[in-house]
Backbone bond lengths (Angstrom), bond angles and torsions (degrees), N, CA, C in turn:
res aa  C-N    CA-C-N  psi(-1)  N-CA   C-N-CA  omega(-1)  CA-C   N-CA-C  phi
1 M - - - 1.389 - - 1.598 110.51 -
2 L 1.406 115.52 -40.92 1.418 114.31 179.95 1.535 111.29 -69.37
3 A 1.337 116.43 -38.59 1.446 117.40 178.08 1.578 110.88 -63.64
4 F 1.319 115.28 -32.34 1.507 116.74 -179.47 1.527 104.98 -70.44
5 L 1.347 121.31 -43.08 1.512 120.73 179.57 1.514 111.60 -62.11
6 I 1.278 115.34 -35.69 1.462 118.10 -177.23 1.556 110.25 -72.00
7 R 1.298 115.82 -37.44 1.491 119.31 169.60 1.555 114.63 -59.57
8 R 1.278 110.02 -44.59 1.514 111.33 178.37 1.471 116.93 -68.22
9 L 1.370 115.37 -32.33 1.434 116.34 175.04 1.485 111.88 -68.94
10 L 1.305 118.24 -39.64 1.446 120.68 176.56 1.442 113.95 -60.98
11 A 1.349 114.38 -37.93 1.502 122.21 -177.33 1.536 104.54 -71.50
12 G 1.363 119.11 -36.41 1.419 122.66 -179.38 1.502 111.82 -64.11
13 I 1.286 118.86 -34.73 1.473 122.00 -179.35 1.526 107.19 -64.18
14 F 1.455 119.45 -44.09 1.428 121.02 -179.45 1.642 111.09 -66.72
15 V 1.301 108.41 -32.02 1.565 113.54 176.11 1.559 111.84 -64.18
16 L 1.287 114.73 -41.61 1.458 119.73 -179.38 1.450 109.40 -71.66
17 I 1.303 120.84 -36.42 1.388 121.63 175.20 1.559 115.07 -62.12
18 G 1.443 111.62 -40.50 1.394 119.06 178.38 1.543 108.19 -68.24
19 A 1.270 120.24 -45.39 1.455 123.28 -179.53 1.609 109.79 -57.85
20 T 1.372 111.58 -45.99 1.457 117.90 -179.41 1.656 108.97 -58.43
21 A 1.298 112.46 -51.41 1.470 116.44 -177.92 1.579 114.35 -62.25
22 L 1.383 114.63 -41.59 1.455 117.34 177.37 1.588 112.38 -64.35
23 S 1.362 117.13 -41.37 1.384 119.98 179.97 1.612 112.02 -67.42
24 F 1.305 111.77 -36.83 1.515 116.94 -177.41 1.534 109.89 -65.39
25 F 1.315 119.21 -43.34 1.448 122.01 -175.78 1.563 111.90 -79.66
26 I 1.268 114.38 -31.40 1.470 119.03 -174.22 1.538 107.55 -72.29
27 I 1.357 115.53 -44.52 1.463 118.93 -177.32 1.490 109.67 -67.75
28 R 1.286 122.12 -21.17 1.485 124.94 177.60 1.571 115.74 -86.75
29 V 1.329 114.02 -10.91 1.457 116.50 176.68 1.475 111.99 -100.99
30 I 1.389 115.53 -5.48 1.561 115.81 175.77 1.500 108.02 -69.92
31 P 1.372 112.27 135.03 1.518 117.94 178.95 1.486 111.31 -47.67
32 G 1.353 113.68 145.64 1.465 120.40 178.47 1.499 115.22 106.81
33 D 1.222 115.25 142.54 1.456 125.27 -176.14 1.545 110.02 -94.70
34 A 1.377 114.87 128.80 1.493 114.23 -173.77 1.556 111.21 -71.68
35 V 1.349 116.52 -34.48 1.498 118.06 178.98 1.674 107.28 -67.72
36 T 1.289 111.36 -45.36 1.534 113.30 -175.20 1.544 108.90 -59.86
37 T 1.412 113.05 -41.83 1.604 114.48 178.74 1.476 111.77 -70.16
38 L 1.356 117.59 -31.95 1.500 116.80 178.36 1.447 109.75 -67.09
39 L 1.402 121.64 -35.53 1.508 121.19 -175.09 1.544 107.78 -79.09
40 G 1.345 115.45 -19.14 1.516 121.35 178.14 1.494 117.87 56.06
41 G 1.303 114.63 33.18 1.515 119.60 -179.97 1.460 114.85 85.32
42 T 1.333 114.50 4.63 1.420 115.60 175.04 1.545 114.86 -65.93
43 P 1.295 118.64 132.52 1.490 117.05 -177.21 1.586 109.13 -66.90
44 T 1.367 115.54 131.56 1.354 120.50 -174.39 1.614 109.18 -144.12
45 T 1.208 114.02 177.94 1.535 117.86 176.64 1.492 109.87 -107.45
46 P 1.406 117.00 155.01 1.454 121.64 176.92 1.535 112.82 -51.41
47 E 1.461 115.31 -33.62 1.361 116.65 -177.92 1.562 113.00 -67.34
48 V 1.245 113.28 -38.30 1.563 116.33 178.75 1.477 109.62 -67.65
49 E 1.244 117.37 -40.02 1.571 118.36 174.31 1.480 112.85 -61.34
50 A 1.325 114.53 -41.57 1.453 119.82 178.32 1.551 114.41 -62.77
51 K 1.340 112.10 -40.77 1.411 117.71 178.38 1.596 111.84 -68.89
52 L 1.266 117.37 -34.88 1.425 115.73 175.18 1.516 113.76 -68.88
53 R 1.318 115.26 -39.61 1.475 117.63 177.53 1.541 114.35 -65.56
54 E 1.343 112.72 -33.30 1.467 114.96 172.60 1.558 115.99 -72.09
55 Q 1.361 117.99 -28.43 1.370 122.00 -177.47 1.508 107.77 -71.60
56 F 1.352 120.41 -36.31 1.402 120.32 -178.55 1.561 110.88 -107.90
57 H 1.364 119.04 23.76 1.413 127.11 171.44 1.510 113.98 60.00
58 L 1.464 114.05 21.84 1.528 117.98 180.00 1.506 106.60 -76.41
59 D 1.333 126.31 -6.80 1.450 124.01 179.67 1.500 108.25 -88.35
60 Q 1.406 116.99 -5.43 1.478 114.40 -179.41 1.582 109.52 -94.78
61 P 1.323 113.62 161.72 1.519 116.61 168.35 1.529 113.41 -51.88
62 I 1.297 110.95 149.71 1.534 114.59 -176.82 1.535 112.27 -55.64
63 F 1.259 116.81 -42.99 1.523 119.20 -175.05 1.609 108.32 -66.01
64 V 1.259 113.59 -33.04 1.528 116.62 179.11 1.470 109.22 -71.67
65 Q 1.330 117.64 -38.91 1.444 121.35 173.42 1.532 109.93 -58.39
66 Y 1.300 118.24 -46.47 1.429 119.42 179.77 1.434 112.88 -60.67
67 G 1.362 116.97 -42.54 1.494 118.58 178.59 1.507 112.35 -62.19
68 L 1.371 117.30 -41.25 1.471 119.67 178.62 1.512 109.99 -66.92
69 Y 1.362 120.47 -32.91 1.365 118.69 176.32 1.425 117.74 -66.85
70 M 1.356 115.54 -39.08 1.499 125.32 -177.94 1.500 108.82 -72.96
71 Q 1.370 115.80 -29.33 1.502 120.36 175.81 1.561 109.03 -65.20
72 D 1.390 112.90 -45.24 1.457 116.08 -177.68 1.596 109.56 -70.62
73 L 1.369 118.15 -38.58 1.395 127.85 175.45 1.467 114.77 -52.74
74 I 1.302 118.36 -49.53 1.447 125.55 178.44 1.605 107.61 -60.56
75 Q 1.255 120.35 -30.59 1.426 119.26 -178.56 1.539 111.44 -92.59
76 G 1.399 114.23 12.67 1.486 116.54 175.71 1.503 113.10 84.30
77 D 1.366 120.81 10.27 1.476 122.81 -177.61 1.495 107.80 -105.33
78 L 1.369 118.94 114.19 1.403 123.48 179.31 1.500 116.17 -80.78
79 G 1.370 113.50 -5.79 1.406 119.82 -178.19 1.548 115.83 100.84
80 T 1.250 123.16 -175.97 1.454 131.18 -173.04 1.586 107.73 -113.99
81 S 1.190 117.59 138.05 1.476 121.18 173.65 1.528 109.89 -68.55
82 M 1.323 117.86 134.88 1.428 122.04 -178.11 1.522 110.80 -73.21
83 R 1.304 119.50 -22.08 1.399 123.65 -175.08 1.563 112.01 -95.68
84 S 1.268 114.68 -57.21 1.539 119.51 -177.47 1.389 111.94 -88.38
85 H 1.378 124.20 -8.59 1.487 125.79 -173.53 1.401 119.41 49.63
86 E 1.380 112.01 28.17 1.404 119.46 173.21 1.545 111.73 -99.85
87 P 1.280 120.62 156.23 1.525 118.75 170.90 1.544 115.19 -54.62
88 V 1.198 112.89 135.28 1.464 117.19 179.07 1.532 113.90 -50.32
89 S 1.355 115.59 -44.96 1.476 128.28 -178.23 1.518 104.98 -57.45
90 T 1.321 118.02 -43.80 1.474 121.42 -177.09 1.492 110.67 -67.19
91 T 1.363 117.89 -43.85 1.459 128.17 -179.76 1.568 110.60 -59.73
92 I 1.312 113.60 -44.33 1.529 117.51 175.27 1.460 116.25 -70.90
93 K 1.285 112.15 -38.91 1.545 120.94 179.23 1.521 107.67 -61.91
94 D 1.217 120.82 -38.24 1.495 124.47 178.43 1.506 114.32 -61.49
95 R 1.369 111.59 -41.00 1.479 119.36 -177.70 1.474 116.10 -87.05
96 L 1.395 116.05 -23.73 1.417 118.23 -169.26 1.556 116.09 -65.49
97 P 1.309 120.95 -37.34 1.556 118.52 176.74 1.496 110.10 -52.85
98 S 1.245 121.42 -43.49 1.494 119.64 -174.45 1.570 108.49 -64.86
99 T 1.323 121.79 -40.59 1.374 124.67 -176.01 1.563 108.15 -73.45
100 M 1.398 114.37 -36.67 1.453 116.76 177.25 1.544 112.58 -61.54
101 K 1.234 117.66 -45.28 1.483 125.77 176.65 1.604 107.23 -53.94
102 L 1.208 111.21 -52.70 1.489 118.65 -174.95 1.612 109.48 -62.81
103 T 1.301 115.20 -54.62 1.464 121.20 176.06 1.523 114.16 -57.15
104 G 1.329 118.48 -48.67 1.470 123.17 173.78 1.483 113.69 -50.92
105 L 1.313 119.85 -48.33 1.464 121.65 -176.95 1.464 109.47 -68.80
106 A 1.366 114.43 -41.91 1.517 121.89 -176.29 1.503 109.31 -59.93
107 V 1.407 114.56 -44.77 1.511 121.66 179.24 1.580 109.36 -58.10
108 A 1.358 111.33 -51.40 1.502 118.89 -176.55 1.535 108.30 -59.51
109 L 1.274 119.74 -44.76 1.454 119.97 -179.37 1.601 114.93 -70.43
110 A 1.266 118.82 -30.97 1.349 127.37 177.56 1.517 109.67 -72.05
111 L 1.286 118.72 -41.33 1.475 122.12 -179.75 1.541 107.52 -74.48
112 A 1.312 117.27 -46.28 1.520 115.44 -175.91 1.578 108.21 -71.26
113 G 1.305 121.91 -42.72 1.431 120.68 -176.39 1.538 110.06 -71.38
114 G 1.366 118.05 -37.19 1.454 120.98 -171.45 1.566 106.19 -74.69
115 T 1.371 120.51 -42.69 1.484 124.51 175.01 1.526 114.22 -59.11
116 T 1.431 113.43 -42.34 1.418 116.66 177.25 1.502 114.52 -62.44
117 L 1.331 110.62 -46.36 1.522 117.16 -177.81 1.512 109.64 -65.59
118 G 1.303 116.49 -41.27 1.465 122.31 -177.38 1.436 111.92 -61.79
119 I 1.336 119.37 -48.41 1.418 121.76 176.79 1.471 112.87 -66.79
120 F 1.352 119.76 -39.14 1.452 122.03 178.79 1.543 105.47 -62.82
121 G 1.310 119.05 -47.20 1.498 121.55 -178.51 1.552 113.34 -55.62
122 S 1.410 115.31 -36.07 1.381 116.88 -174.58 1.516 110.25 -77.40
123 L 1.382 119.16 -16.21 1.525 120.74 170.07 1.392 115.38 -79.54
124 L 1.288 121.40 -14.59 1.482 122.23 -171.58 1.568 104.75 -83.04
125 P 1.383 115.62 140.17 1.382 121.81 169.52 1.452 111.34 -72.72
126 R 1.346 116.56 157.02 1.502 117.31 174.60 1.582 105.98 -61.34
127 G 1.404 107.26 130.68 1.462 113.45 176.10 1.486 108.04 169.19
128 P 1.333 116.99 -166.78 1.519 122.13 -172.70 1.522 112.49 -60.44
129 L 1.304 114.40 -40.64 1.455 120.98 -179.28 1.555 116.44 -64.56
130 E 1.357 110.26 -37.50 1.459 119.94 177.14 1.518 109.74 -68.89
131 R 1.381 113.54 -41.23 1.471 116.14 -174.24 1.663 105.10 -76.14
132 L 1.263 119.45 -27.10 1.389 120.61 -176.88 1.607 108.62 -73.26
133 L 1.289 112.63 -37.38 1.556 118.60 176.48 1.479 108.28 -66.96
134 S 1.299 121.53 -39.17 1.469 124.19 179.68 1.456 109.28 -64.40
135 L 1.386 117.59 -42.75 1.466 124.25 -179.56 1.469 111.58 -61.99
136 F 1.452 117.90 -42.45 1.418 122.26 177.77 1.588 110.47 -65.88
137 Q 1.261 115.46 -39.55 1.498 116.50 179.90 1.473 114.92 -68.12
138 F 1.380 113.72 -37.13 1.499 121.31 172.93 1.442 113.97 -63.62
139 G 1.346 116.86 -38.21 1.410 119.09 175.43 1.465 117.77 -66.95
140 M 1.420 115.99 -39.10 1.455 120.93 175.88 1.369 114.83 -65.89
141 V 1.441 119.03 -34.88 1.395 120.01 175.78 1.535 116.41 -72.72
142 S 1.247 113.07 -33.86 1.534 117.66 176.17 1.467 115.30 -78.96
143 M 1.203 120.15 -13.63 1.586 119.81 -177.02 1.379 111.63 -78.57
144 P 1.356 119.25 127.51 1.559 124.34 177.70 1.514 107.27 -59.39
145 S 1.299 112.36 142.88 1.453 118.83 -177.24 1.544 115.04 -66.19
146 F 1.316 116.05 -38.57 1.434 121.97 -179.90 1.550 107.93 -63.27
147 W 1.399 117.97 -37.47 1.451 120.83 -175.13 1.547 105.22 -73.78
148 L 1.316 120.06 -44.16 1.387 118.46 177.72 1.482 113.13 -60.57
149 G 1.378 117.32 -42.55 1.448 115.63 172.52 1.398 116.78 -56.47
150 L 1.349 120.60 -40.49 1.458 122.60 177.80 1.490 113.11 -66.14
151 I 1.317 118.19 -29.11 1.506 124.40 175.29 1.468 111.05 -69.08
152 L 1.334 117.14 -47.20 1.388 123.87 -178.62 1.726 107.97 -64.25
153 L 1.296 113.52 -41.76 1.506 118.45 179.59 1.540 107.06 -61.76
154 T 1.331 114.51 -49.49 1.493 117.53 -178.37 1.564 115.02 -52.57
155 I 1.392 107.99 -49.12 1.460 113.06 -174.59 1.521 113.70 -75.40
156 F 1.421 116.67 -51.43 1.420 117.65 -160.34 1.525 107.93 -101.54
157 S 1.397 121.16 -5.03 1.417 121.17 174.52 1.430 112.43 -114.33
158 F 1.359 119.40 -52.65 1.439 122.39 -175.69 1.484 111.31 -74.80
159 H 1.408 118.83 -43.85 1.423 121.29 -178.78 1.451 120.80 -79.74
160 Y 1.430 113.10 -48.72 1.459 120.13 177.03 1.483 112.91 -92.98
161 G 1.298 119.33 -27.51 1.474 122.28 -177.87 1.573 111.45 71.67
162 W 1.208 117.94 29.43 1.578 115.11 -176.19 1.546 110.03 -84.71
163 F 1.275 118.94 -24.25 1.501 123.11 -179.00 1.450 108.59 -133.08
164 P 1.419 118.42 146.94 1.365 123.49 172.72 1.476 112.94 -63.21
165 A 1.352 115.65 145.24 1.483 120.70 -178.67 1.560 115.87 -76.74
166 T 1.277 113.68 -32.35 1.501 117.37 -175.16 1.536 107.46 -145.09
167 G 1.340 110.26 167.25 1.526 121.20 170.68 1.536 108.08 91.46
168 D 1.328 110.42 -174.11 1.526 120.09 -175.20 1.514 105.69 -128.95
169 R 1.352 120.53 72.85 1.440 120.18 -174.88 1.644 106.42 -121.97
170 G 1.294 117.83 82.89 1.418 119.40 172.83 1.451 113.41 87.90
171 W 1.298 116.51 -179.64 1.568 116.79 -170.84 1.581 109.12 -73.29
172 K 1.259 119.05 -22.88 1.477 122.24 179.34 1.558 111.23 -56.45
173 S 1.329 108.86 -44.50 1.513 113.56 -178.28 1.561 114.58 -70.61
174 L 1.397 114.68 -6.99 1.462 118.10 176.20 1.632 111.80 -87.53
175 V 1.249 115.09 -25.20 1.482 118.43 -163.86 1.578 107.93 -62.88
176 L 1.390 118.99 -56.11 1.408 118.96 -176.30 1.556 115.83 -63.53
177 P 1.283 125.78 -42.80 1.407 124.75 -178.45 1.556 106.08 -71.31
178 A 1.373 118.31 -41.22 1.470 119.97 179.47 1.611 109.19 -59.20
179 C 1.367 117.86 -44.17 1.362 117.54 176.85 1.478 116.24 -64.57
180 T 1.383 114.74 -37.62 1.474 117.45 177.35 1.533 111.51 -63.63
181 L 1.321 120.23 -32.40 1.447 122.76 178.19 1.589 108.12 -80.15
182 A 1.298 121.53 -32.16 1.403 126.82 -170.58 1.509 111.16 -76.70
183 I 1.312 116.69 -44.00 1.459 122.57 -163.97 1.574 109.36 -60.66
184 P 1.302 120.63 -54.33 1.493 123.01 -179.96 1.650 111.69 -58.77
185 S 1.357 112.48 -37.44 1.492 115.08 -177.65 1.504 109.57 -78.23
186 G 1.354 118.83 -30.61 1.429 122.81 175.93 1.440 112.39 -67.89
187 A 1.312 120.96 -37.57 1.423 128.30 179.50 1.525 108.07 -65.02
188 V 1.322 116.23 -43.57 1.531 116.21 -179.11 1.533 108.50 -65.51
189 I 1.391 123.16 -42.34 1.417 126.67 178.07 1.447 111.82 -59.94
190 A 1.406 115.63 -42.39 1.454 116.38 177.13 1.524 118.16 -64.47
191 Q 1.357 113.00 -37.09 1.496 119.81 176.06 1.494 108.72 -61.62
192 L 1.319 114.98 -49.59 1.496 115.84 -176.11 1.587 112.42 -70.00
193 L 1.231 116.97 -33.63 1.469 114.88 179.38 1.465 112.67 -74.82
194 R 1.396 118.00 -33.07 1.421 118.61 178.84 1.526 108.91 -69.32
195 D 1.364 117.03 -46.91 1.451 119.30 177.56 1.489 113.14 -61.12
196 G 1.337 120.09 -40.22 1.440 125.09 176.27 1.510 111.09 -61.58
197 M 1.260 120.47 -47.89 1.469 130.86 -179.24 1.560 107.31 -57.13
198 N 1.360 115.54 -52.09 1.481 121.57 -177.70 1.510 108.31 -64.30
199 Q 1.356 123.10 -32.58 1.430 124.24 -179.46 1.541 108.68 -76.89
200 V 1.268 117.90 -46.15 1.455 122.23 -178.84 1.566 109.60 -60.53
201 L 1.282 116.90 -40.62 1.446 120.50 -174.97 1.538 111.66 -64.70
202 K 1.339 115.95 -13.14 1.513 115.37 178.91 1.537 108.45 -97.29
203 E 1.314 118.68 5.34 1.540 117.32 -179.88 1.531 106.14 -78.61
204 Q 1.416 113.47 161.48 1.346 122.86 -178.59 1.477 118.53 -69.26
205 Y 1.394 116.66 -26.44 1.420 119.69 -179.35 1.502 110.64 -77.08
206 I 1.322 117.90 -18.46 1.534 122.65 174.81 1.529 106.14 -77.43
207 T 1.254 120.15 -40.22 1.398 125.20 174.17 1.535 109.26 -57.83
208 T 1.306 113.19 -52.30 1.579 116.79 174.76 1.509 115.12 -52.05
209 A 1.290 116.80 -46.95 1.415 124.87 178.12 1.493 113.80 -57.31
210 R 1.375 114.74 -44.60 1.396 117.56 171.97 1.403 118.33 -65.51
211 A 1.367 117.06 -36.24 1.443 125.63 176.61 1.521 110.54 -61.26
212 K 1.352 118.41 -32.39 1.386 124.37 174.63 1.460 116.29 -64.56
213 G 1.330 116.39 -17.75 1.467 118.17 -178.58 1.565 113.53 101.87
214 L 1.359 113.97 6.36 1.498 112.30 -177.79 1.480 110.27 -73.34
215 R 1.352 110.98 148.12 1.528 114.79 179.79 1.536 111.25 -64.42
216 E 1.309 115.04 152.40 1.551 116.81 -178.90 1.528 110.24 -62.43
217 L 1.377 120.56 -32.65 1.378 117.22 -179.10 1.456 113.02 -71.18
218 T 1.410 120.03 -29.93 1.497 124.46 173.02 1.463 110.49 -70.50
219 V 1.304 119.93 -39.64 1.530 123.22 176.93 1.484 109.60 -58.12
220 R 1.374 117.11 -45.41 1.431 120.50 -174.75 1.475 111.63 -69.50
221 Q 1.452 114.55 -43.13 1.485 117.44 -171.56 1.531 111.70 -74.39
222 R 1.382 112.86 -48.48 1.408 123.53 -170.41 1.556 115.81 -77.76
223 H 1.301 113.20 -34.11 1.528 120.62 -170.92 1.492 112.26 -112.26
224 A 1.269 114.16 -49.70 1.577 117.88 -174.55 1.505 115.77 -81.31
225 L 1.382 113.60 -39.60 1.427 113.90 -173.50 1.556 110.11 -72.81
226 R 1.310 119.19 -41.56 1.483 121.77 -178.63 1.601 111.68 -57.07
227 N 1.384 112.92 -39.58 1.424 113.64 176.85 1.477 118.01 -75.13
228 A 1.424 115.42 -29.65 1.282 117.80 177.58 1.640 119.25 -80.19
229 L 1.408 109.21 -1.42 1.434 114.20 -176.82 1.517 113.40 -86.09
230 I 1.356 115.30 -14.44 1.470 120.36 -178.44 1.547 110.05 -53.78
231 P 1.259 122.99 -58.54 1.550 121.98 178.39 1.505 110.82 -60.75
232 V 1.307 117.00 -34.27 1.515 118.86 -179.55 1.564 110.98 -65.31
233 I 1.367 115.55 -31.86 1.456 118.07 -173.48 1.583 102.62 -78.71
234 T 1.280 120.84 -33.34 1.493 121.50 174.59 1.514 113.77 -65.19
235 V 1.311 119.58 -40.95 1.444 120.75 174.72 1.513 110.42 -73.57
236 A 1.242 125.06 -36.25 1.414 128.81 170.11 1.478 115.90 -53.39
237 G 1.346 113.36 -43.47 1.479 117.90 176.96 1.536 112.41 -65.92
238 V 1.319 114.95 -44.82 1.430 119.12 178.42 1.478 106.93 -63.95
239 T 1.314 123.91 -42.50 1.462 133.07 -172.53 1.413 111.49 -55.74
240 V 1.418 119.05 -38.44 1.492 122.40 179.09 1.527 109.75 -65.43
241 G 1.349 113.36 -43.07 1.455 113.48 179.02 1.543 114.15 -71.89
242 S 1.298 116.15 -35.34 1.528 119.75 179.41 1.467 109.21 -69.45
243 L 1.355 117.22 -27.81 1.537 119.07 -179.71 1.495 106.27 -69.89
244 L 1.337 116.86 -41.00 1.524 119.55 -177.31 1.509 107.60 -63.26
245 T 1.382 119.89 -44.75 1.458 119.14 176.67 1.549 113.43 -75.11
246 G 1.376 116.23 -29.53 1.411 116.66 175.90 1.475 116.29 -67.32
247 S 1.387 116.80 -15.72 1.395 120.14 178.85 1.544 110.02 -74.16
248 V 1.309 119.59 -9.72 1.402 119.90 177.41 1.532 110.40 -60.62
249 V 1.319 114.20 -43.74 1.551 123.02 179.13 1.526 109.47 -73.96
250 I 1.402 114.54 -52.07 1.412 117.55 -174.22 1.548 115.13 -65.10
251 E 1.300 118.98 -36.03 1.465 123.63 -179.63 1.532 106.69 -72.32
252 T 1.255 118.93 -24.48 1.491 121.76 176.17 1.490 110.01 -77.47
253 V 1.328 116.97 -42.74 1.477 120.46 -178.52 1.621 108.85 -69.15
254 F 1.344 119.76 -38.07 1.385 124.24 -178.57 1.573 114.97 -94.68
255 A 1.397 115.20 2.89 1.340 125.60 -176.93 1.549 116.46 45.22
256 R 1.286 115.42 51.97 1.438 125.30 177.14 1.495 111.14 -94.86
257 P 1.338 115.46 135.83 1.523 123.18 -177.37 1.508 112.75 -77.04
258 G 1.253 115.57 57.49 1.496 117.68 -177.60 1.608 111.73 -115.00
259 I 1.352 113.20 -168.65 1.456 117.97 -177.49 1.424 114.39 -59.88
260 G 1.377 118.35 -39.35 1.440 123.85 179.91 1.468 112.72 -59.20
261 K 1.314 112.40 -47.85 1.622 117.66 178.01 1.496 108.61 -66.15
262 L 1.301 118.80 -36.28 1.444 119.23 178.53 1.598 112.01 -71.09
263 A 1.170 118.06 -30.50 1.549 122.07 173.75 1.491 108.48 -65.64
264 V 1.315 116.37 -50.24 1.637 119.53 179.28 1.424 107.85 -55.50
265 D 1.394 116.98 -56.35 1.585 120.15 -178.57 1.498 113.60 -55.76
266 S 1.376 115.73 -38.00 1.418 117.01 -175.82 1.474 109.54 -74.41
267 I 1.306 124.23 -35.50 1.436 126.57 176.00 1.440 112.21 -62.63
268 V 1.329 115.58 -45.29 1.442 121.08 -176.80 1.535 111.59 -67.69
269 N 1.271 111.93 -35.13 1.599 117.65 -179.10 1.516 111.22 -92.02
270 K 1.367 116.97 3.16 1.547 120.39 -179.29 1.442 109.63 57.92
271 D 1.237 126.38 39.37 1.467 127.71 176.74 1.533 105.69 -88.87
272 L 1.359 113.70 86.55 1.393 123.54 -166.27 1.626 111.45 -66.03
273 P 1.219 121.22 -43.26 1.493 118.75 178.22 1.448 116.41 -59.90
274 V 1.408 115.87 -35.71 1.443 117.66 176.66 1.521 112.85 -70.69
275 V 1.283 114.55 -43.21 1.548 119.58 179.11 1.536 107.06 -56.98
276 Q 1.282 119.99 -44.28 1.483 122.88 179.67 1.425 115.65 -65.36
277 G 1.402 112.87 -36.44 1.489 118.60 175.26 1.503 113.05 -64.21
278 I 1.411 118.09 -43.09 1.385 120.62 -179.65 1.514 113.98 -71.29
279 V 1.376 120.45 -26.34 1.362 126.13 175.78 1.590 108.89 -66.76
280 L 1.371 112.39 -46.50 1.503 123.00 179.08 1.515 109.24 -57.22
281 L 1.420 118.87 -43.19 1.353 126.06 180.00 1.432 114.38 -64.34
282 A 1.352 115.65 -46.34 1.526 123.79 178.28 1.612 109.49 -61.47
283 A 1.328 114.82 -44.14 1.428 121.71 179.32 1.528 113.91 -59.83
284 T 1.367 113.16 -42.88 1.470 121.48 179.99 1.582 106.76 -68.39
285 V 1.240 120.70 -40.14 1.458 120.01 179.56 1.474 111.49 -66.12
286 Y 1.271 123.94 -37.25 1.371 130.23 176.78 1.559 108.18 -62.44
287 L 1.248 117.18 -48.26 1.494 120.48 179.50 1.506 113.51 -65.06
288 V 1.371 116.69 -44.51 1.480 119.67 178.20 1.559 110.74 -61.87
289 T 1.345 117.46 -47.52 1.441 114.84 -176.06 1.502 116.08 -71.70
290 N 1.338 116.50 -23.21 1.408 118.35 171.67 1.565 116.12 -76.85
291 L 1.392 113.80 -28.13 1.336 116.77 173.79 1.580 111.40 -73.38
292 I 1.269 117.05 -32.79 1.479 122.80 172.30 1.492 109.73 -61.45
293 A 1.280 117.12 -43.46 1.485 123.69 177.33 1.439 112.11 -57.87
294 D 1.364 116.95 -46.44 1.499 120.18 177.68 1.495 112.91 -58.45
295 I 1.353 116.53 -38.53 1.409 121.42 -178.87 1.531 105.72 -66.98
296 L 1.248 120.27 -48.26 1.435 123.78 -178.62 1.523 113.35 -59.43
297 Y 1.309 115.65 -29.53 1.471 119.54 175.25 1.507 108.63 -56.86
298 A 1.380 115.95 -53.13 1.425 117.79 -178.55 1.534 113.89 -66.63
299 A 1.273 118.61 -30.93 1.461 122.53 175.43 1.528 111.60 -63.85
300 I 1.269 115.76 -38.84 1.536 118.78 -174.35 1.411 111.23 -84.71
301 D 1.426 118.01 -47.17 1.459 120.37 -167.83 1.590 109.01 -111.09
302 P 1.397 123.17 108.82 1.356 123.27 -176.75 1.497 116.13 -63.44
303 R 1.445 117.22 -17.61 1.457 121.24 179.53 1.560 107.03 -64.00
304 I 1.338 115.07 -36.62 1.507 119.41 -175.04 1.540 107.44 -69.53
305 R 1.375 114.83 -39.42 1.499 113.49 179.05 1.479 111.40 -67.73
């Protein structure tokens, strides 16, 4: 297991390097000049523009820029924001708590709701109720997150006034954006768990467990559920990373001052160092969550150990 984790960590380093290189070059081929966008049409002199380009190494060839960026990155320096002139690490650190609260609550709701619905769906016999539940889950998976967010805003904020529409003011402001992120992910988890449970319950060792006289609840919890959780853990690991990137849309809809809103503003303003720092953060979260999922595989299934 230790050797496996070391291999995954080494592979993760190369993935981070690839993600960093990809984001670095893509953000620089997007139409528009970073210095012109930074100045915002303010009248200036060629000397001022040249000084800004020199400050952020934009006067160098692109491969030289990448080499300088990687040199700073190895030393733990993510660069300086072109707009606020603050270190990128500080800019991200200030916005990260808001996104962490949102993502944490969304993951908890998705896992709790998806697991409950998946187990409940596996108990239903084939019939109208089972098909209705499947249709509901399919609808939630297919619904665009921004549209779901607007529906929740219209009903629970504008119509009933139960929750604030925008901002980050206490736990109430977390409910609607967290539900918007959690509902599609929870529906995916519910579908996987229900299908996995139905498949596992047809296996011979389940028949043997029932023949021994074990209660149905014990058979489902101790034997069926653990084996059906493997694909759910895979999706849950991906879900954590996708919720972080999905917050780009949701934080924009709900005007939350988090990493997602920062990413949108930085892309619009061509704040290159901040965009690269956010991409590096997202890639790191994906790698860490998938590594945790691999460890959980071994903890749940002895065959993997």
